[in-house]
N, C-alpha and C positions, 0 to 999 in steps of 0.2 A: 337647355335641351328641350326640343319641342317634338310632339307627336301629333300626327294628323290622321283623321279618318275621313275619307271622301266617299260620298254616296252620289253616284251618277244616275240621274233620273232620265232614262230614255222612255218617255211616256207615250202611250198610245191607247186610245179608247177602243174597247172591244166593238163598239157600234160601228167603227170605221172598217171592220174586216170585210164588209160587203163590197167596199170600194177599192180593196187592195189590188184587184186585177185590172183596175182602170189606170191609165197613164195620169200621173200627177205632175204638174209643173211646179218645180221648186225654185224659189227666188232667194238668192243669198245677197245680203247687203255687204258690199265690199268696202275697202278702205282706200282713201285717196292720200297720196303723199302730201305732206304739209308744204305748201308754197313751192312745189317743184314741178307742177304741171304734169305732163305725160312722159317725162324723160325717165327711162329706166335707171334704177339706182346705180347699176354697175357702169353706166355711161356718164355718171355725174363726176365732174372734175373736183370732187370734194371728199374729205374723209368723213364717212358716215358709219356709225356703229349702231346696231339694233339689238335690243334685249326684248325677247318675246315672252308671252305669257307662260310658255312651257318652262323657260328658265326660272321665272319667278316661282312657279309651283314646285319645281324640283328642289330649289334652294330654301323653300319655306319662307320666302320673303313676304312681309306684310306692309312695308313702308318704302316709298320711293327712294329715300336716302340709302337704304340698304341695297337696293338694286343698283344704284349709281356707283357703289363701291366696286362693282365688277367692271367698270370702265377705267382703264389705266390713266386716262387723261383727267379724271375728276377727283378732287380731294375735298374733304369736309371743311367747313368754316364754322364760325360762331352761330349756333342755332338757338341761342337764348334759352338754355335749359330745356332743349328738345321741344320747343313750342312752334318751330317752323323749320322749313328746309333751307339750308344754306350751304353753298358749295362754290368751288372755283373750277374752271375748265382751263387746262394748260397753265395753271398758276395764276390766272387772271379772274377777278371777280368784281362785282359791283359794290354797292354799299354793304359793308360787312355787318352793320347794325340792323339790317332789314332782311326780310326773306328774299331769297334769290328768285328771279323771274324765270319762267319757262313758258313754252307753248303748250296749249291744250287743244288738240285737233287743229293746229295751225293758228289759233288765236293767242294773242299775248295775254298772259295771266300768271298767277303764282305769287305775285308780290303782296297780296293781302294776307291777313292773319287767319289763315285757314287751317292751321295746325300742320303737322307732318303729313304729307300726301299718302293716303291709303292706296293699296294696289288692287283693291277688290274690283274696280271697274276698268283696270288698265289692260288693254290687249297687247300693246307693245310700246317700247320706249325707243326713241331715236336720239342719238347724240351726234349733233352736227358740229364738227371741230373746225376751228380756225375762223378768221374774220369774215369769210364768205357767208357765215350764218347771218350777218347783218342784213343780207338781202331778203331775209325771210321774217322781218319784223322785230329782230332783237339787235341791240347795239353793243353787246359785250364782245370784245375782240377775241376772247378765248374760244367762243362757240356758244351753243345753246342746246337745250334739251326740249324735245317735243314729245308729248304724251298722246297716244292714240287710244281712245276709250272703246269699250265694247259696244257694238251696235246691235239693234234689234234684228232678229232673224225670223223668217216665216216658218221654218221647220222647228217644231216643238222640241226643246231640250232644256235641261236644268242640272244644277249641281248644288250639293250641300256639303260643306266641309267643316269639321270640328277639329280644333287644335288645342292641345294641352301642353303645358311646359313648366319649367322651373319658375320660381318666384310667383307662384299662383297665376300663371299665364293661362287665360281662358279666352278662346276666340271662336265665334261662329260666323261663317261666311257663306252667303248664298247667291245664286245666279239662276234666273229663269227667263226664257224668251219664248214667244209663240206668235203666230199670226192671228190677228183679229178677224180679218177678211182677206180677200184676194189682193187688196192694195195697202193694207195697214198692218204693221207689226209693232210689238212692244217688247221691252226688256226691263227687268228690274233686278238690281244686284245691290249688295251692301254687306256690311260687317258690323258685328258687335264684339267689343273687346274689353276685357277687365283683367288687370294684372297689377302686381306689385313690382318691385325692382330689386336689383342687387344692392341698390342704395337704401340705407335705412329710412323707414317711414314713407318713402316715395311710392306713389301709385298712379295709375292711368285708367280712366274710363272713357271709352270711345264708342260712338254710334255713327255709322255712315250709311246713307241710302241714296242710290243714284238710278232713278227710273228714266226711261227714254222711250220715245215713240217715233216710228218711221212711217211716212205715207208716200206712196207712189202716185203722184198726181196724174201723170200720163206716161207713155213709153219712154220719154226722154227727160222727164222732170220729177224730182223727188225733194222732200223736205224732212228734216230730222230735228227733233227737239229733245234736249237733254237737261235734266235737273239734278242738282247735287245738294245734299243736306249733310252737314257735318256738325256733330255735337261732341266736344272734347272737354274733359275735366281732369286736371292733374295737379299734383303738388309742385309748386315752383322750386326748381333745384338748379343752382349755379355751380355746383362742384365742390372741390376741396381746396384747402390752402397749401401753399408750398413755402417753407421757410428755409432760407440759406441754400437755395437750389436743391433741397432734399425733397424728392417727390414721394418719399415714404414718411413724410411728417405725420400724416394720419392715414388710416386704412382707406382704400378706395370706396368702401361702403359708407364712410362717415358722412352723415347729413348735418349741415351746419346752419340750416334755416330753422323755421318754427312751424311744426305741424299744425299749430292753432291758426295759421294763416288761412287754412282752408283751400278750397279749389281755386285754381286759375282756370277760367272758363273761356273756351273758344267756340263761337257760333259762326257758321258760314252757310250762305245760300247762293247757289250759282245757277244761272240760266244760259243756255246756248242753243241757238237755232241756225241751221245751215240749209241753204237752198242749192241743189245741184241741177244743172241743166246741160244736156248734151245738145249742142247746136247742130252738129252733124257728126260723122264718123271721125273727123279730124279735130274738131274744136269743142271745148267745154267751158262752162261758166260756173263759178262758185261764188255765192254771196252769203254772208253770215254776220251774226252779231252775238256778242257775249257780254253778260253782266253778272257781277259777283259782289255781294256785300258780306262783310265779316267784321266781327268784334272780338276783342281780347280784353278781359277784365280780371282783376284779382289782386290779392295782397301777396307780399313777399318780404323776406328778411334778408337783405343783401349786405355783404361785407362793406364796411366803411373804407373808402379808398383814400381819404385825406390822411397823410401820415401823422399829423399832430393830433388827430382824433382817434387814432387806432391804438388800442391798448395792447394789441398783440406784439407790437414792437417794444413794449416795456417789459412784459413778463414772459413772453413766448408761449402763452397758452390761452389768454383771454381775448376773444375776437369781438371787437365792437361792430355792431350792425346798424343798418338803417331799416326802418319799416317803410315800405313803399306800397302804393296802390296804383296800378296801371289801368287806364281806360282808353283803349285804342279802338278806332273805327276806320274802316276802309271801304270805299266804293270804287270799283274799277270797271270801265266799259271799253269794249273794243269792237271795231267793225272791220270787215275785210272784204275785198273784191279781188277775184283772180280769173283771168281769161288765159287759157292755155291751149296749145295745139301744135300742129306740125304741117309742113309743106315741103315739096321737093322742087329743086331747081338743078338742072344739069346733072341729074343722078345723085344729088346730095340732099339728104334729109335735114331740114332745119327745124329745131324745136323752139317755139317762141312762148315766152311767159310774160304777161303784163298783169300787174297787180298793184293794189294800194291798200294800206290799212291805217286806221286811226285808233288812238289809245288815250283814254282819259283816266288819270289816277288821282283820286281825292283821299288824302290821308289826314285824319284828325287824331292827335295824340294828347292825352292828359296824364301827367305824372304827379301824384301827391306823395309827400314823404314826411316822416318823423325822424329828425336827426337830433338825438340827445347829446349831452356832453360826454366827455371821456368816461367810459365805464357805465353809462346809463342803461344801454340796451346791449347786453353781451351774451356770449356763450363760451363755455370751456371746451376747447377743441379736443381735449383728451377725455373728459368726463362730461359730455353734454347733458344738460337738463332740458327736456322738451316740455315740461309742465310750466311754461311761462306764458302769461297772458299776452295777448296782442296789444301793443300800445296804440293810443289814438294817433291818427295821422293829421298833421297840420301842414299848411302851405300847399302851393300848387304851382306846377310848371306846365305851361301849355305850349306845344310846338305844332304849328300848322304847316 
């Protein structure tokens, strides 16, 4: 159960009261549909579902995965102990051992180790269903997810939200935007979260900051830069064991890792720049680039999967484990170009979209492990002892 307190800051300086009787031009930064040009959504021959910020607030949602639960076509997949987002659309997914990809403002992204996506800077989420989504930079046949982030506004506004809940859930979320001058506006939002879990010993510490700046170059051209900082630390947790098809073998809260493994840490830095240019009233051009670097490091105590090494099959209570150290690093870069517009012939309006995008994904993974003999590194699943020293890790597996 969570409780939230929201403070809406509709700020105005008293010194501005002199100018209140004068007409003020307000400029709002609007949102452009991802890779769909100027075609109205209701005229698109595709199944598109939208989850806006109002829905996220009403439901108390803090992570992308929880928001996607409200889409009937999306189901959860292996998220490696809640370290990334993983889902399938219409039963189809990509590599189940890696984070699921999605679009961020129309840019390919999401496959890096950036942790579960926080919603603090999400304006709305689009779910494009079916293979037609491949036209917009993704290849998954089930569809794709596009996240539209919050943009800077020239009118001063802000929000501060405090959430408290069970399992020592504490979260502070803030959002503030204002104009710097007549042509430039900025926005900064983010979240700090600290919580335990219904799972014994498990915890999460998270910091997210996402500043952005918008500049109107001239009446028809603008540029937007967005930065994303993510710092996540949590105890690695792969769940419970099931013996003889009995899902009540141990309580759902039972943790079978080693608290002395310490933090599994995720660091992510993202940069995105977009140039919008209205050629005329019918045609527009969008050019942009996106770069993200992320790392995932930390120790874990995972169940031994080799039957001959697993003591649990002998006595039904002693789980043999491996000590592992993960060292993952990802750099992904994407570029996009989009020219869209419409024209009329014989009383018929034609919408034309021409675009191209490029994506480079550089993955470097290192896995170190300690695998003792039968009974060397174990835990009693019914009476776990968490005061066990972390063993030394030997050996190395590198996958590029």
